[in-house]
Backbone bond lengths (Angstrom), bond angles and torsions (degrees), N, CA, C in turn:
res aa  C-N    CA-C-N  psi(-1)  N-CA   C-N-CA  omega(-1)  CA-C   N-CA-C  phi
1 M - - - 1.498 - - 1.501 110.38 -
2 T 1.375 119.78 -39.06 1.476 118.17 -178.35 1.542 111.82 -66.26
3 Q 1.329 121.14 -15.34 1.478 120.49 178.14 1.524 111.78 -67.50
4 F 1.393 117.15 -18.02 1.472 117.12 -178.36 1.610 107.57 -105.50
5 R 1.216 121.38 1.20 1.457 124.09 176.54 1.517 116.81 -59.81
6 V 1.280 114.86 -55.93 1.566 117.05 179.82 1.457 112.16 -66.12
7 P 1.417 123.86 -46.57 1.454 115.61 173.90 1.535 117.35 -64.15
8 F 1.287 112.60 -34.83 1.621 116.04 175.56 1.540 110.64 -59.21
9 L 1.411 114.87 -47.67 1.394 115.71 -179.13 1.585 114.95 -65.50
10 A 1.374 116.47 -33.78 1.447 120.37 175.70 1.511 107.63 -68.05
11 L 1.303 123.17 -40.88 1.408 123.84 176.89 1.520 111.79 -61.96
12 V 1.355 116.36 -44.09 1.462 119.25 174.24 1.496 111.93 -57.00
13 A 1.305 122.30 -46.95 1.315 125.90 -178.98 1.540 114.64 -59.28
14 L 1.326 113.83 -41.88 1.574 126.17 174.49 1.398 110.25 -58.10
15 V 1.346 117.84 -52.67 1.425 121.84 177.95 1.405 115.00 -60.85
16 A 1.354 119.44 -42.42 1.418 125.99 -178.87 1.545 108.58 -63.40
17 S 1.339 118.43 -43.80 1.437 119.29 -175.98 1.571 106.37 -72.59
18 A 1.316 123.32 -32.99 1.472 123.03 174.90 1.460 111.16 -64.62
19 M 1.390 117.64 -41.05 1.441 119.25 -179.11 1.488 112.26 -70.17
20 L 1.314 118.58 -28.07 1.465 121.63 175.82 1.537 114.48 -81.36
21 G 1.327 114.37 -14.96 1.358 116.97 178.19 1.582 109.13 89.19
22 V 1.295 114.01 16.02 1.537 116.16 -175.01 1.484 108.99 -103.50
23 S 1.289 116.24 135.34 1.558 122.89 -177.59 1.494 105.04 -73.00
24 A 1.330 111.08 131.49 1.523 121.33 173.28 1.532 111.56 -87.56
25 M 1.289 119.15 -15.78 1.341 131.69 -178.48 1.634 108.73 -94.70
26 Q 1.277 114.26 154.79 1.454 123.48 172.04 1.522 109.69 -112.85
27 P 1.385 114.37 137.82 1.453 114.88 178.88 1.533 116.68 -61.87
28 E 1.230 116.39 152.58 1.487 118.69 -174.63 1.496 110.65 -77.04
29 E 1.360 115.30 -39.21 1.411 126.81 177.52 1.457 115.13 -114.84
30 P 1.351 125.86 153.15 1.357 119.35 -179.92 1.499 113.62 -62.78
31 I 1.286 118.40 149.30 1.522 125.81 -178.37 1.528 107.42 -96.91
32 N 1.292 116.90 128.48 1.429 118.36 178.33 1.540 106.26 -81.20
33 I 1.341 117.72 119.63 1.418 118.83 -175.11 1.475 114.17 -82.00
34 N 1.416 115.90 -4.04 1.512 118.90 174.73 1.466 109.89 -88.85
35 T 1.394 122.98 -16.69 1.441 119.59 -172.55 1.590 105.38 -124.10
36 A 1.247 122.49 -13.30 1.474 122.63 -169.31 1.470 108.31 -72.94
37 T 1.325 116.61 146.18 1.479 125.86 175.75 1.606 105.51 -82.19
38 A 1.317 113.44 162.76 1.529 117.22 -177.95 1.466 105.84 -61.77
39 E 1.326 121.86 -35.08 1.463 122.56 -175.53 1.575 108.47 -69.02
40 E 1.337 118.17 -37.75 1.491 125.29 176.94 1.560 109.40 -63.13
41 L 1.328 118.02 -36.59 1.409 125.38 -175.48 1.503 111.33 -70.79
42 T 1.383 117.00 -25.76 1.375 119.98 -178.17 1.610 111.04 -74.62
43 A 1.267 118.64 -0.47 1.513 117.15 173.38 1.589 109.87 -88.53
44 L 1.275 117.00 -2.40 1.429 122.86 172.89 1.556 109.53 -74.14
45 P 1.340 118.75 141.91 1.415 118.70 177.21 1.505 111.17 -63.73
46 R 1.282 117.97 138.54 1.475 127.71 175.16 1.639 112.94 72.85
47 I 1.284 114.58 5.62 1.415 118.74 176.87 1.445 112.28 -108.94
48 G 1.391 114.09 113.15 1.558 125.93 174.33 1.387 111.72 -92.94
49 D 1.375 114.70 -174.61 1.442 123.26 -179.08 1.576 112.63 -59.51
50 V 1.294 116.02 -45.23 1.470 118.02 179.14 1.441 113.57 -59.07
51 T 1.256 118.67 -55.79 1.503 124.53 -178.18 1.556 112.37 -62.44
52 A 1.348 113.78 -37.91 1.500 116.56 173.14 1.507 111.72 -59.49
53 A 1.331 117.94 -45.65 1.468 124.32 178.28 1.566 105.92 -61.27
54 R 1.236 120.49 -45.14 1.513 123.39 176.44 1.532 113.06 -52.97
55 I 1.403 114.48 -41.91 1.437 121.13 -175.01 1.600 106.67 -66.04
56 V 1.305 113.99 -46.83 1.504 122.20 -178.56 1.585 107.47 -62.69
57 E 1.261 115.93 -46.54 1.523 120.93 177.70 1.536 111.30 -60.89
58 W 1.265 120.30 -45.33 1.499 124.61 -178.45 1.522 104.03 -61.47
59 R 1.328 116.35 -48.19 1.505 117.89 -176.87 1.594 111.86 -63.78
60 E 1.291 115.00 -37.89 1.458 120.28 173.34 1.549 116.12 -63.66
61 E 1.272 116.76 -34.82 1.410 125.37 178.09 1.521 116.95 -78.25
62 N 1.402 114.24 -40.47 1.474 126.22 -175.59 1.472 118.84 -106.21
63 G 1.238 114.82 -8.81 1.562 116.82 -176.53 1.536 106.90 93.03
64 P 1.352 108.89 -178.08 1.546 113.01 -176.96 1.505 112.35 -66.16
65 F 1.305 116.81 149.33 1.490 124.89 173.77 1.540 106.73 -60.03
66 A 1.289 119.80 132.15 1.539 124.39 172.49 1.531 103.82 -82.26
67 S 1.294 125.01 -36.45 1.375 129.77 -179.64 1.387 115.85 -140.09
68 T 1.295 121.14 158.92 1.515 119.89 177.65 1.487 110.68 -68.85
69 E 1.343 120.96 -24.27 1.467 123.52 174.75 1.519 112.83 -57.80
70 E 1.266 120.19 -25.78 1.423 119.45 178.27 1.477 115.74 -66.99
71 L 1.342 113.05 -8.70 1.504 117.13 179.97 1.569 103.69 -62.76
72 M 1.306 119.68 -29.13 1.486 121.64 -176.76 1.533 109.76 -62.02
73 N 1.374 116.98 -18.19 1.499 118.87 178.18 1.498 112.49 -75.60
74 V 1.347 113.33 -10.16 1.608 119.68 -178.56 1.455 105.77 -84.22
75 Q 1.339 118.31 135.05 1.435 119.69 177.15 1.431 107.90 -69.36
76 G 1.391 113.74 138.49 1.410 123.13 -174.68 1.587 117.28 99.25
77 I 1.397 111.19 -9.92 1.496 116.81 -174.30 1.544 103.55 -115.71
78 G 1.223 116.11 109.51 1.477 118.51 172.79 1.505 109.31 -113.75
79 E 1.310 112.95 -169.95 1.448 115.65 -176.08 1.565 114.75 -61.96
80 R 1.206 117.66 -32.93 1.554 122.66 -179.00 1.569 105.81 -66.42
81 V 1.352 116.53 -56.40 1.414 121.28 -177.73 1.567 108.49 -59.37
82 Y 1.306 118.32 -46.83 1.433 121.38 -179.81 1.497 111.01 -55.61
83 E 1.364 121.61 -47.73 1.293 122.54 -175.10 1.564 113.04 -66.05
84 R 1.339 117.81 -21.20 1.471 124.70 172.22 1.416 112.00 -71.69
85 I 1.431 114.89 -41.74 1.551 115.62 -171.57 1.565 110.07 -92.45
86 R 1.303 116.32 -19.13 1.494 117.44 -171.81 1.478 116.67 -45.25
87 P 1.460 114.93 -43.33 1.478 111.52 -178.95 1.546 114.57 -72.69
88 H 1.333 114.52 -4.13 1.516 119.29 -175.06 1.499 114.36 -107.41
89 V 1.368 116.86 1.48 1.443 119.87 -178.87 1.474 114.77 -122.24
90 T 1.282 115.86 157.17 1.499 121.54 174.98 1.631 106.98 -141.95
91 V 1.279 118.07 166.32 1.413 119.72 169.76 1.614 109.64 -117.11
92 G 1.378 111.34 25.68 1.460 117.57 175.38 1.548 113.69 67.85
93 D 1.310 118.02 -132.20 1.398 122.84 -174.74 1.493 111.47 -61.54
94 A 1.276 121.80 -22.34 1.434 125.50 -177.58 1.590 109.49 -65.27
95 D 1.409 114.70 -24.76 1.405 124.29 -178.85 1.547 108.66 -65.02
96 R 1.331 116.68 -33.13 1.415 121.01 -170.77 1.649 107.50 -80.31
97 R 1.276 121.24 -1.18 1.412 124.89 171.90 1.472 113.74 -67.57
98 G 1.327 112.60 -25.05 1.451 117.47 -172.66 1.607 111.64 107.77
99 G 1.241 117.98 -178.17 1.500 120.72 176.62 1.498 106.32 104.76
100 P 1.467 110.04 -176.78 1.398 116.88 -175.02 1.522 117.14 -63.16
101 D 1.327 113.89 -22.90 1.424 120.33 -179.36 1.532 114.85 -97.39
102 A 1.311 115.64 6.60 1.439 117.95 -172.61 1.527 112.59 -66.61
103 V 1.335 114.57 143.48 1.417 126.51 176.30 1.531 107.61 -100.33
104 P 1.255 120.97 124.98 1.384 123.18 177.02 1.599 112.49 -58.99
105 E 1.353 114.70 133.87 1.453 112.81 175.09 1.529 112.84 -76.49
106 A 1.344 111.92 148.99 1.420 118.40 178.59 1.481 112.86 -65.48
107 A 1.348 115.60 144.60 1.546 115.43 -177.07 1.471 108.63 -87.62
């Protein structure tokens, strides 16, 4: 019976994340939060349909994100969620201005 315990729990976790609209996968490349659609944002860990829509809505109301940390201004994204998605998001050209979110330029 224990031989099925681990696969069963993995299946339960996968089904639960699908039911909650939360992606179990992580994006291969950073997602630009200034240009991504709500659907694209759901590829981020812990970001479901509702939170993705809130990110897009915040961006439309406040303009482009200057840094990825501004995601914490979106309802539903606190420090814990932000820490999970931080490695998977970018603000595009704004990252090249420097700062804690800066992406090093290619040599």
